[in-house]
GUSE-470363 format. One record per residue (C-alpha): x, y, z. Coordinates in steps of 0.001 Angstrom, whole numbers, plus 500000, padded with zeros to 6 digits. Example, Ala and Ser with C-alpha at 12.3 -4.5 7.8 and 13.67 -1.06 7.14 Angstrom:
REM residues 2
<X=512300; Y=495500; Z=507800>
<X=513670; Y=498940; Z=507140>
REM end
This chain:
REM residues 219
<X=499707; Y=500378; Z=499714>
<X=501576; Y=503351; Z=499358>
<X=500306; Y=507159; Z=499253>
<X=500036; Y=510043; Z=496972>
<X=500174; Y=513252; Z=498264>
<X=499383; Y=516785; Z=495055>
<X=500430; Y=520154; Z=496729>
<X=500906; Y=523176; Z=495144>
<X=502304; Y=526733; Z=496551>
<X=502854; Y=525520; Z=500183>
<X=504015; Y=522221; Z=501597>
<X=500992; Y=520022; Z=503548>
<X=500992; Y=520183; Z=507442>
<X=503993; Y=517606; Z=508879>
<X=501746; Y=515900; Z=511348>
<X=499548; Y=515323; Z=507816>
<X=502196; Y=513548; Z=506020>
<X=502925; Y=511567; Z=508920>
<X=499633; Y=510569; Z=510341>
<X=499353; Y=509353; Z=506492>
<X=503094; Y=507796; Z=506337>
<X=501884; Y=505938; Z=509880>
<X=499259; Y=504138; Z=507994>
<X=500801; Y=502963; Z=504777>
<X=504017; Y=501423; Z=503558>
<X=505362; Y=504179; Z=501057>
<X=504434; Y=507675; Z=500629>
<X=505369; Y=509974; Z=497843>
<X=504337; Y=513769; Z=497808>
<X=504171; Y=515114; Z=494350>
<X=504950; Y=519017; Z=494503>
<X=503245; Y=520958; Z=491337>
<X=506069; Y=523930; Z=491455>
<X=505650; Y=525375; Z=494896>
<X=508014; Y=528027; Z=495194>
<X=511702; Y=526897; Z=496167>
<X=511834; Y=527989; Z=499645>
<X=508303; Y=526205; Z=500636>
<X=509987; Y=522931; Z=498326>
<X=513117; Y=523343; Z=501186>
<X=510506; Y=523061; Z=504346>
<X=508992; Y=520077; Z=502314>
<X=512391; Y=518211; Z=501709>
<X=512959; Y=518732; Z=505485>
<X=509248; Y=517387; Z=506721>
<X=509457; Y=514096; Z=504273>
<X=513265; Y=513371; Z=505269>
<X=511711; Y=513395; Z=509336>
<X=509310; Y=511142; Z=508393>
<X=510590; Y=509038; Z=505853>
<X=508368; Y=510117; Z=503043>
<X=509887; Y=510951; Z=499628>
<X=508944; Y=513710; Z=497051>
<X=509201; Y=514684; Z=493518>
<X=509612; Y=517888; Z=492295>
<X=507837; Y=518763; Z=489095>
<X=509740; Y=522407; Z=488605>
<X=507120; Y=524148; Z=487417>
<X=503065; Y=523491; Z=487856>
<X=501027; Y=521881; Z=485647>
<X=498035; Y=521315; Z=487393>
<X=496952; Y=518265; Z=489991>
<X=496338; Y=516148; Z=486845>
<X=499575; Y=516072; Z=486032>
<X=501099; Y=515855; Z=489513>
<X=498651; Y=512605; Z=489587>
<X=500263; Y=511269; Z=486687>
<X=503406; Y=511920; Z=487608>
<X=503257; Y=510315; Z=490972>
<X=501402; Y=506775; Z=490071>
<X=503735; Y=506544; Z=486707>
<X=506707; Y=506880; Z=489459>
<X=504625; Y=504293; Z=492154>
<X=503253; Y=501477; Z=488849>
<X=506825; Y=501887; Z=487307>
<X=508019; Y=500313; Z=490715>
<X=505755; Y=497941; Z=491308>
<X=508039; Y=494974; Z=489204>
<X=510383; Y=494665; Z=492071>
<X=508295; Y=496080; Z=494787>
<X=504961; Y=495236; Z=494558>
<X=502169; Y=498638; Z=495174>
<X=498677; Y=496843; Z=495085>
<X=496842; Y=500255; Z=496191>
<X=497672; Y=503733; Z=496456>
<X=495204; Y=506190; Z=498436>
<X=494854; Y=509577; Z=497345>
<X=494993; Y=512437; Z=499139>
<X=495184; Y=516307; Z=498775>
<X=497735; Y=517888; Z=500492>
<X=495405; Y=520947; Z=501322>
<X=493780; Y=520155; Z=504494>
<X=490464; Y=518686; Z=503245>
<X=491334; Y=515336; Z=503459>
<X=492159; Y=513005; Z=506847>
<X=494651; Y=510172; Z=507470>
<X=492094; Y=508651; Z=509688>
<X=489948; Y=508453; Z=506913>
<X=492563; Y=506023; Z=504802>
<X=491396; Y=502693; Z=506611>
<X=487592; Y=503444; Z=505733>
<X=488429; Y=503426; Z=501728>
<X=490528; Y=500385; Z=502194>
<X=487811; Y=497953; Z=503887>
<X=485812; Y=499243; Z=500523>
<X=488679; Y=498315; Z=498296>
<X=487925; Y=494269; Z=499134>
<X=484760; Y=494607; Z=496761>
<X=486035; Y=497787; Z=493692>
<X=489148; Y=499062; Z=492099>
<X=488295; Y=502684; Z=492796>
<X=487200; Y=503755; Z=496143>
<X=486059; Y=507759; Z=495925>
<X=485379; Y=509578; Z=499287>
<X=481582; Y=510785; Z=499277>
<X=480735; Y=514299; Z=500386>
<X=477142; Y=514340; Z=499496>
<X=475760; Y=514042; Z=502795>
<X=477559; Y=516808; Z=504140>
<X=476986; Y=518841; Z=501018>
<X=475464; Y=522116; Z=503467>
<X=478952; Y=522569; Z=504257>
<X=480543; Y=522906; Z=500656>
<X=481283; Y=526423; Z=499580>
<X=477531; Y=527434; Z=497442>
<X=479399; Y=527173; Z=493811>
<X=481522; Y=524199; Z=494573>
<X=478154; Y=522268; Z=495476>
<X=476290; Y=523299; Z=493194>
<X=478752; Y=522229; Z=490267>
<X=479826; Y=519018; Z=492083>
<X=475658; Y=518328; Z=491595>
<X=475397; Y=519341; Z=488376>
<X=478775; Y=517240; Z=487126>
<X=477767; Y=514295; Z=489445>
<X=474195; Y=514169; Z=487579>
<X=475806; Y=514542; Z=484406>
<X=478484; Y=511834; Z=484911>
<X=475437; Y=509477; Z=486031>
<X=473499; Y=510376; Z=482681>
<X=476274; Y=509641; Z=480580>
<X=477856; Y=506282; Z=482025>
<X=474539; Y=505092; Z=483606>
<X=475797; Y=504440; Z=486944>
<X=474808; Y=506013; Z=489844>
<X=477837; Y=508471; Z=490729>
<X=476981; Y=510607; Z=493931>
<X=480659; Y=512776; Z=494433>
<X=482477; Y=513485; Z=490838>
<X=485099; Y=515412; Z=492227>
<X=486157; Y=514236; Z=495925>
<X=490077; Y=513902; Z=495215>
<X=490407; Y=511377; Z=498084>
<X=490119; Y=508176; Z=496256>
<X=492192; Y=504464; Z=496393>
<X=492938; Y=502971; Z=492908>
<X=493849; Y=499318; Z=492726>
<X=493886; Y=496436; Z=489925>
<X=492360; Y=497977; Z=486287>
<X=491639; Y=501693; Z=488042>
<X=495467; Y=501856; Z=488780>
<X=497564; Y=499890; Z=486376>
<X=495365; Y=499506; Z=483372>
<X=495982; Y=502401; Z=481422>
<X=498481; Y=505632; Z=482476>
<X=496478; Y=508397; Z=484678>
<X=495377; Y=511091; Z=482335>
<X=497320; Y=513818; Z=482344>
<X=495660; Y=517808; Z=482918>
<X=494223; Y=519565; Z=486072>
<X=491190; Y=519029; Z=487986>
<X=489421; Y=517660; Z=485321>
<X=491652; Y=514857; Z=485096>
<X=490109; Y=513133; Z=488180>
<X=486816; Y=513246; Z=486384>
<X=488247; Y=511830; Z=482448>
<X=489680; Y=508906; Z=484837>
<X=486458; Y=508205; Z=486756>
<X=484433; Y=508270; Z=483810>
<X=486660; Y=505741; Z=481672>
<X=486720; Y=503548; Z=484494>
<X=483100; Y=503331; Z=484654>
<X=482809; Y=503031; Z=480805>
<X=484991; Y=499975; Z=481116>
<X=483397; Y=497999; Z=483491>
<X=485991; Y=498943; Z=486613>
<X=484191; Y=498543; Z=489912>
<X=483824; Y=501905; Z=491297>
<X=482196; Y=502177; Z=495243>
<X=482431; Y=505323; Z=497233>
<X=482723; Y=505892; Z=500751>
<X=480920; Y=508568; Z=502981>
<X=483515; Y=511157; Z=504466>
<X=483066; Y=514717; Z=506027>
<X=483203; Y=517841; Z=504029>
<X=486270; Y=519967; Z=505629>
<X=485935; Y=523216; Z=504194>
<X=487609; Y=525840; Z=506933>
<X=491106; Y=527790; Z=506034>
<X=492398; Y=525805; Z=502967>
<X=493947; Y=527487; Z=500242>
<X=492874; Y=525711; Z=497116>
<X=494151; Y=526387; Z=493859>
<X=490579; Y=525355; Z=492343>
<X=489485; Y=528320; Z=489453>
<X=485760; Y=528504; Z=490010>
<X=484855; Y=529244; Z=486347>
<X=487987; Y=527894; Z=484150>
<X=488382; Y=524656; Z=486207>
<X=484614; Y=524205; Z=486507>
<X=484420; Y=524418; Z=482662>
<X=487622; Y=521939; Z=482396>
<X=485938; Y=519281; Z=484344>
<X=481966; Y=519908; Z=482618>
<X=484267; Y=519376; Z=478763>
<X=486148; Y=516352; Z=480577>
<X=482837; Y=514824; Z=480796>
<X=482158; Y=514548; Z=477097>
<X=485730; Y=513571; Z=475932>
REM end
């Protein structure tokens, strides 16, 4: 079991990374072009807790960060098998203590996604509206009930992990990956998780990134 945390601008909290590292065999943190001084802080924290860091050099988007990290973990699986990868955002919206719930659900599915729909009222209005619209469109286009199409906390195993390279891009990449899995019969399930929106700093651009996600449903 491995974990992949993506981050941009600010390094994730060391306590968060340590908690994730305690629950998996290996932790890879992908720096999607954060300022060099912050990257040095990340290197220091990662060395303290025994995590690996991949610096991409410049910001290309969350999807590119995920694709780069997953490619490394999958390529290594020949010598050190990686049966599953838990993906988490580094901005504070996901919690390490939710990982066991995803692992338990992975016994019956190759792609497990966090489901925040029970706490939609805690999600900012614009994000809530966009998520409901995208989930409804995804459900209609794939014929599968999709309660939450955009949650970034996921567990990939089996075909969801290694059938083909993860699509590069920005926030739309997770939508493209989910749609591909549903279209190709990969088993997918959702696990309820809290919706955390406090003082986290998100790089999600409401108009541009929402449009990218919408267009990805038709690719």
